[in-house]
N, C-alpha and C positions, 0 to 999 in steps of 0.2 A: 454609737457603733452600729454598723449595718449587719444584719443577719441575713445571709443569702438564702436561708431555708425558710424564712418567715414569709407568709402570704403577702404582707404589706410592703415588701421590698420595692422601692421605686427606682426609676432611672435617675441617676445622679447628675444628668446633664452631659455626660461624656458622649462623644460622637460614636455611633454604632454603625459600622458599614453594612450591617445586615438589615437595616431599615426597621429595627425593632423586633425582627423575628428572633425568637429564642433559638439557641443552638441546641441541637439534639445530642451533642457531645459535650455539654457543660461549657468549659472555657474555650474549647476549640471553635474555630470559625464554622459558620453554617456551610454545609457542602453546596456546591453549585453544579449545574449541568452545563457549564460553559463548553463551547466547542474547543477541541484541542488545537494547539498550534501545529500547522502543517508546513512541511518543507516540500517545495514544488520541484518536480523533475519534468521538463517539457520535451516531448518528442517533436523536433522541428526539422527544418530544411529537408522536407520530403523530396525525394528524387526518384521518381515522381510521387511515390507513396511512402508509407511508413516502413516498407520493406527495405528502404535505404534512407537512413536519417541519422540525426544526431540527437543525443539526450543532454539537455542543458539543465544544470542543477542550481541550487541557491547561489546567489551573487553572480549569476550568468556564467558560471564555470562549466566548461564541457566535462561531462562525466563519462559518457559512452558514445560509441559509434556503432551503428548497425548497418551491415553490408550484406546484400543478398545476391547470389549468383556470381560474385566476383571475388576471388579468382576461381571459386569452385561452383559450377552449375548445380542447382538444386540444394544449396546450403546457405543458411543465414548465419553470419558470425557476429558476435557481440564483442567489442573491444573496449577496454577501460581507457582512461585518459592517457595512460602510458603506452597505448597501442598493443597491449597484451590481450590475447584471446581469453575471454572468461566464460563464454557459453557458445553453443552452436545448436542449430536446428537443422535436421536433414529432412527435406520435404519428399518423403516417399508416399506410397499409398496410405500408409499409417505413419505420419510424421513422428520423428524422435527428437528429443531434446536432451542436452547435457549441460550442466553448470559445473565448471571445474571445482573440485573439492567440496561441492555443496549437494548437487543432485546427480546421481549416477545416470548413465544413459537409459532412457525409458521413453515410452510413447508419450506424446504430448497429452493424450487423453488420460494417461495415468498421473502425470504431474498435475494436471488440472482436471480432476475427475468430476464428472457431472453428478449432482445429488440425485437421489432416487426420484424425487418429484420434478427434477430438471429445472429447479428454480435458482440454483446456485452451483458454484464450482468450489472444490476443496483442493488445497495444496499443502503438502507436508514437507517441512524443511527443518533440519536440525531437531528432529523428534517433536516438533510442534506443528499443529495443524491450523490452517487459516482458511477462511471462507470469503469468496467473492460473491456478492449478492447485488444484482441490478435492481435499482429502485430510483424512481424519479429520473433525473438526468445524470445519475452517477452509477458507477459500479463500486460498491462499498466493500472495504476490506476489514474483516474482523478476526480477532483471535477466536479459536474454537474453545468452548468450555461452558461451564454452568453460567458464568457471567461474561459473555463475550465483550471484548474491549475493542473500540473503534481504533484501527491502526492506519487507515488511509482510504483514499477514494480515487477513482479514475473518471476523467471527463474527456469529451471530444469536442473540439472546435472545428472551424472550417479547414484550417491548415495545421492544426496541432492536436496532439493528445497530451493530456497532463495527468501525471501520477503525483498525488500528494500523499506524503507519509508523515506520521507523527515521529517525534524523537524516539519514542518507545519502539516503534517498528524498526527504525534504523539501528537502535541499540540491540534489538533481537537478531540483527544480521540478515534481514530480509530485503535489503535494498536491491541487490542483484536479482534474486528470484522474483521480486515484485516487478522489476523492469521487464524481465523476460515474460512473465505472466501478462503484464499489460500489453506487450507487443503481440502475444498470441491471441489475446482477447480482442485486439483492435486491428489485426492485420488483414482480416477478410478472407483468410484461407480456412479450409476445414481442418480442425485440430482433433477431430474424433476419428 
């Protein structure tokens, strides 16, 4: 009979996927720092810039269409795949943004407020705060709190911008706000 509490307990020859490392949680698997699974949303078909483009999601499905100055000069409209307007940006001296039923009309500088040290931007949606932090070749999206959770990242290629979100981010309902935030961070216009 094996006594798991005895010092002389030996490996019984069973395969251990943890390469012999003991679990700090007893019988539970050893925690890993694996990169989360991301779902990609690509801003493509720039016409001629991101100010007029399409957002293609998983399985190459069209998710959003972004149109600037047509039919309303000085306005960017975000439409879902059903053609319904879900957000708009009015390009005044101090631009304003609104996401239907999610973010009330406010200045873009309020929706994406700059941190005191100007190293990141914060966004509050559905009573939760998120942080966009540029580092290396990405803008990283984290939940705000004592132990921030990685929720996504933004990258830019030659003719595309890619927003990658975790399943948790989508579950939290921040797909549309993250798309609008990505657009604002990548459009090249002054949002402050």
